[in-house]
N, C-alpha and C positions, 0 to 999 in steps of 0.2 A: 284767345279771343281774336276775332277778325278786325283788321284795321278799318277805320271808317274809310268809305270809298271803294272797298273791295266788293266784288259781287257777292260773296258770302255774307258780308255785313249788311247788305241791302235786303237780302230775302225776308227778313222778319217784318219789315215795313209793307210788304205787299199783303200781309195778313191783318194789319191793324185797322181798327174800327175807324171809319170815315163817313162823312154824310152820304146819303144815297146817291149813287151815280158818280162818286168821287173815289179816286184810289191814290193812296199815299205810297210813293216809291222813290228810289234814288233817281236822280236826274241822269239821263244819258248824254254823252258828249254832243250829239247833234241837237240837243235842247239848250245847251248852255247860252247861246246868244239870247234866246227867248227867255230863259230864266232870268238873266240880267235885266231885261227890259221889263219883265213882271216885277222885279225888286224895285226898280226905279220908279214904276207906276204905283206901287204900293207905298212908297214914301213920299209922292208927290204932295206938295203943300206943307211939308214937314221939314224941309231941308234948307230954308232960306236960300242962301246964294253960295253953298258949300260945293263947288264944282269938283273938288278933289274927292269928296265922299260920294257924289254922284258916279264919278268914275269907278270908284271902288264898288259901288253897288252892281254895276255892269259887269264886273270881273268874275263871273259865275264859274268859268273854268279854273281860275285860281282857287277859288273856295273849294271846288271839288277836288283839287289836288292836296288841299290842306285841311279839309273837314269832310264831313258826310253831307252832301248837298241833296236835300230831299224835295220833291215837288208833290203837290196835290193836282192831279190830272182829272178833268172831265172823261169819264169812261166812254161817252158817246162820241164826243168830237175830238179828243185828244188834246184839247186846250189846256195849257198850264194855268191854273187858277191861283196858285200861291206856291210859296217856297219858304224853306228855312235851312239854316246850316247848323249842324250838331257839331260842336267843337270839344276836343279834349283839352284837359288842363295843360298849360305850358306849350300848346301848339301856336302855330302863327297867327290864329284867329282868336285865341283867348285873351279876354280882357280883364275879367274879375273871378274867374273860377280859381280854386285852389287845388291843392293835391286831394285826389278822391272826389272831385265834383266835376260834372259835365257843365257845359255851357251851350246856349244856342244863340245864334246872331243872325241879323237881317232877316226876321221874319216878316214876310209881306203877302198880302192877298190882294188880287187885283180889284179895283174900286167896284166893278160890276158883280163880283162874287162874294162881297162882304155880307155878313149876316146869315151866311149859310152853315157856319160851324167849321169853316175850313182852317181858320187860325187856330182854333182849339185842338182840331185833329192834328195839325202839324206840331203843336207844343206836345201833345200826348205821344206823338211819335218820338219826340226828343226825350221825353220822361221814360218811355219804354226802353230807348236805346240806353240811357243812363243806367237803368236798373239792371240791363244785360251786362254792363261793365261793373256792377256792384258799386256804383258811386253812391255817396251818402246824401248828395244834394245836387241842385241844377241852379245855375245862376243866369241872369239876363240883365243887360244894361239898356236902359230906354231914357229918352228925353222927358222932361216934365210935361210937355203938352200931348203926349200920345196917351190920352186919357181912356180911349177905347182899349189899348193894350193893357193899361193898368188894371181896368176892370177885369179883363179876361184873366190876367195872372191871378188877381185876388180870388176870383171865382174857382180857379184851379188849385188854390191853396198856397200860392206864393206870398211872401211877406217881404216888406221893405227891409233892406239891409243897409241903412244910411252911412254906416262905418265903411262901406265899400263904394260909395258915391265917388265920382271922380270927374275930372275936366280934361278931355282930350285936347282942347283948344280953349283959350281963355273965355271965350263967349258962349260955350256949350258945356253944361253940366249933365252928367248922365248919372241917372237913378239906378241903383241896384235893387233887384228883386231876387229872392231866393227861396227855393222849395227844398225843405228837408225831406228826403225820400225814406227816412227811418220813421216819420210819423204815420200813424195808421191812416189808411184812406178814409175819407169822410163819405157817409151814405148819401 
């Protein structure tokens, strides 16, 4: 299998279904700064005063070195509309995935592009990537007030896994959602 971040690993995403006029692909190095800003913009209003996490959100180049950094790009303007990092278990960005499971982190869609199916397309790209690795499940952590994300995950067949909830810092509880890839697809 191709390691995340390699050119060969990125090719399948170029063919994934996305909303009309949007292409899901691997981020290019010249886009890392913009990807970082899109990530911060996607989390605006959800981060309280956690300056360190905002700094982490901007580190797209680091994510690209340690995960597969995907972007949703407007095919006409080239604008980056959203991003996600697909993470292997045991890697630098893995938080709740276990052996044989994929994980995604820092899913973000620009406020202006929300409601167009971009977040769903990015999650689907991660699910497809996990299937290519023959993973049995995909995990995600999210804060309690990301209700739109919770609805998206539920709609896509993720289930709460409260036994994996955790506290990265005393004032922040992260909820875990898990999708079993062995379950038959829902019509």
